N, C-alpha and C positions, 0 to 999 in steps of 0.2 A: 504494500500500500504506500502511495506517495506520502511524503512527510507533510505536504500541505493539504492532504485529503481532509475534508471536514467531517467531523463526527456529529451529524445533525441529531443523533439519538441522545446526545448529552447537551445539557444547557448549563452554561457558565453563569449567565445572568439574563433576566427578563424583567422589564419594567416599562409601564406606560404611565406617563404623567400628562395631565391636561391643564389647559389654561384658557379662559374665556377672554375674547377681545371684541372691541367695537371696530367693525370694518364693513365696508359695502361688499356683500356676498359676491356680486357679479364682477368685482374687480380683484378678488383674492386670486392669486396665481402662485402657488407654492413652487411649481416647476420653474417659472420665470425668475422668481425671487432667488431660488437656490442656484440657478445657472449664472446669476449676475451678482452673487453675494461677495462684496469686497472683503478682503482679509480683515480690515479694521472693524467692520461691522460684525464679522464672525467673532472677533476677539471681544467685542462689547457684549456678545450674547453668552459668554461664560468667562468673565474676567479672571485672568490668571490661569485658566485651563486651556482655552482655545489659543493656539499659536499661529495658525495660517490656514487659509482656504483657497481653493482654486477650482476651475472648471476645465476639463479637457475631454478628449475622446480616447477610447481604447483602440488597439490596432484594427479591430473590425468595425470601427465607427460608432460603437456604443458610447453615449454620453457618460461622463464620469465626474463625480465630485471628489476632490482631494481635500481631506481635512487632517490637520496635525493638531493633536490635543493631548493634554495631560489628563489621565484618568487615574485617580489615586496616585500611586508612585510610579506609574508607567507612562512613557511617551508612546502614543499610538498614532501610526501613520495609516490613515484609512483611504482606500482607493475604491470608493463606492461606484459600482456599475448600476446605472438606472435600469430597473426592470419595469417600472411604471412611472411615467412622468406626466401628470395631469395637473390642472389648475388647483384641484382640491385634494389631491392625493399623489404622493410620491413614495415609491418603494424601491429601496436600493440595498445591494449586497456587496460586502467587501471582505476579502481575505486580507486582514490588516497585519502590518508589521508592528510588533510591540517590543519596545525597549524597556525591560524591567531592571531593577537594581542588580540582577544576576545575569543579564545578557538579553539577546534577541530571541524572540519566538514569534509565532503567528496565531491568529484566531479569526474566526469568521464573525462579522458583525452585520446584522440585518437591521436597517434603519427604515422605519415607516413613519412618514409625516402625513397627517390627515387633518383636514378641517371639516367639522360637522356644522351644518347650518342650524342656527337657532332661530334667526329671523333674517330679514333683508339687510340688517345692519349689525348683527351680532353672530359670532361663531365660536365654536369650541375647538381649540387646537389639541390634537393627540400626538404626542411624541413618544414613539415606541422603539425600544432598542433591545434586541435579543442577541446574545453572544453564544457561539458554539466553539468548542475546542477543535483544533486540528490535531492530527497525529503528532506533529512536531511539538505542539503545546503539551500534550499528554506525556511525551518523552521528557520534555523540558522540566515539568514539575516533578516527575519521578526522580530525575537526576538531582533535584533540589531537596528531595526528601519530603515533598509535600503531597498530600492526598488530593484527589479530585474534589472531594467535599470541602476541604480547606481552601483550595483555589477558587472554587465556585462561591463560597461564602465571602471571600475577600473581594472578588470581582463584583458580586451583587452589591456589596456595601459601596464600593468605589463608583460603580456605574450608576447606582441609585442616587448618590450624592451629586454626581455630575449631571444626571438627567433632571433632577429637581432644580439645579442652578440654571441650566440652559433653557428649559421648556418655556417659562414665562417670558424670557428675553427673546427667544426665537419667535414666539407667538406675537409679541408686540412689534418685532421687526417686520414680520410678514404683514401685520395689520397696517403699519406705517406705509409700507410699499403699496398696499391696496388703496389706502386713502390718497397717496400721492399720484396714483395712476390716473386719476380723474382729471 
């Protein structure tokens, strides 16, 4: 089995955080916002954690969002491939490079951004992040003497804190972009 093979049967972390915003429903466009998200705005959406953001395409032309973030004690380089890119819903998957205090490893991160309509001028943002280990990650934690349950607990804590920080700030950034689009 390839070292970067994803173990989707195992979950390192899973969390959805929501935040309500005032924004014109017909002008909300998560895909457009994400594709044009400047690095400094990305940094404002998780002060201290978000380091850089960019937009590119993969070799096959698939749109990609590149995010560099601190999650807990790890620097994570996420190369999200867009699987769904719509105005009110984006679903992206990355096999991310992770620099821990003990060295580099990888894990899969699934990021789902969705707006739920409350009214013509109000919406609820859902920021969902699910992480799965790769074979490389499982070998890596075993070499460190850590069990999967210990690694998953640490990742859930770190990812949860990060998601609670970024969700309201992402939601408000998307709402500002929608209000400015008029």
